[in-house]
N, C-alpha and C positions, 0 to 999 in steps of 0.2 A: 158412684162407681165403686166396685168393690176393691176394698183393701183388707190388710192382712196385718195383725200386730202379734207382738208375743213379747207376753209377759214373764215374767220370772214367776215361778211356781213355789210358793212358801205352803207347800203343805199341803196342796189340794190333791184330790185322786179322781176318776173320770166319775167315780160315785156325786161329786160335787156340782157334775158339770148342768144340772138342770137348773138348781139353786140358783147359779151364778149365771147363767144363763139367762133366765126371769129377772134377777137387779140390774145386768146390762139393758135388758129391752127395756127398762123401764125409762131408759136417756137414748138408746139408740137403736137402730136397726141391726140388731146380731143375725146372722146368716147362718154361722157355725162355731162351736168349740171344740177344741181337740184338747186335752189334758194331758201332759207328759210327764214326767218324772221332773225335769229340771224347768220346764217350760210350760207356757198356756196360750195356745195358738186361735187368734179369735178371727174371726171373718165377719168384717161389717159393710154396709152401705151405707159409704159419706165419701165427701171429697176434702173433707179438712181434718187433715193426721195430728194438729195440736187439738184438736176438739175429740176424735178418737183416743189420743193419747191421755187426757184430763180424764173423760169417763170410765174408761179402762183402769188407770191408776187410784180412781177413787172405790172402785169397787173390788178389783183382783188382787193391786201390786205394781210395784215397779215396770213400767214397757222399756222394753229395749230395743224394740223395731220397728217400724210402722210402714210398709208401703203398698201401691198401686198392685193388685193381683198380677195384671198384664203387664207390671215390670219386672216381676219376679221370675213369669213362663218366660218372657224373651231373655232374661238372664240363664235360666234353666237349658234352654235349649241348645242342644248340640247333633251335629250329623255323626260324630265318632261314636261308634261304639262301646269303643274302650274305656274312652274319656266319660260317657254316660255311665258305664256300669260303675266304674269307679265313684264317682260323685253319686252315685246311686246307692253304694255301700256305705259311703260316707253319711250321707243324709239319712237313710237310713238306722246307722248305729248312732246318731244324736236322736233318735224319735221324731224327726222330722218326715214322717212317713208319707204326708201329703205332696211335699217338696219331691220327694224321691219318686212317686208315681210321675207325677209331671215331668221328671228329667227322662225319663223311659219312655212317655207319649207319642215322641216323635219318631223316635226308632223304629218303634214298633209299628206307628201308621205307613214307615217306609215298607217296613222288612215283613210285618207279620207273622214273624217268629212266636210262635207258641211258649216257648221259652220267656220271652219278654213279656207276654202277657200273663205267663206266669207270674213274675216278679211284681209286676202292677198289681196284681189281685193281692200278692203279699202285702206288697205294702197297703191297699186298702184295706185287708183283714184287719192290719196294724190301725189303721185311723179309727175303726168300728172300736176297738178297745177304747181310744182314746176317748171315744163317744159315749163309751160305757154301751155299747150293743153287744153284748157277748156271744149271742146266738148267730148275729150277722158275721161277725169276725170268723167263727167257727166257720161258716157255711164260704167265706171267702177263703179261708185257708185250705180247706179239701180242694174247692176246685182249681188253686194254683198249683196243690200236692197232684191232683190227677192231668194238669196240663205240661207239668214238668217232665223232662227227660234228663236221666241220671249222667249227662256229660259234662264236661267244661265249658264255662260260657264266659269268655274273656277272665275277668279275674275270680271267678267264681267255680268252686266244684259242686255244681248242681246236686249230686248225690249226697253229697252234705248238707246241701239248703233241704232237702228232703228231708234227711231225719230229723233236723232241726224242727221243720214246718209239723213232723207227727208228735213232737214234743210241745209244741205251741198249741196244737189242737186240743191238747190233751190237757194243758195248766191255763191256756190262756193269758199267760205273761207273754211280755216281748221277747223276741228273738234278738240277738246280734249277727250278723253276717261276717264272716273271714273270707278275707280275699288272700288265696293263696299262691297264686301266679302273677299277681303284679310286681311290679318292680318300683 
């Protein structure tokens, strides 16, 4: 079963990703790792949260969260567009881009709204930065920009987001989203 663990980041950058994955793969089946500024997300195949925690703490540092991916996906699913956008913004700004992407998946599947798909691609572009894959990040961000429509979507001024994406494409540094219309 796929599990996700969050460890505190003690100064690692995405450039350290391959070395850390290699070390962890000596003791567990690591599927992916994303390095944010404050935390490291590690996806593994395992059914024992205690073993996952122990192995990661020996290599990376303190683990603050471990859960099955299915549980996380169920908790994040919502049918309310405004609630989904608010949660997306919160997770995105916490550099939890994979989860931000998951929040919008069910909304997009029902609506097929290209603006939602553009936000999903924006989160995916930031995931690629955390995985130290800058060219993929740039390509996904450009795709997001091409799909975006410069109007308001719930709490987001998409015209402003489009400007932020252009900055991201230039410097490949994570952006923060601003919610202008939320109460």
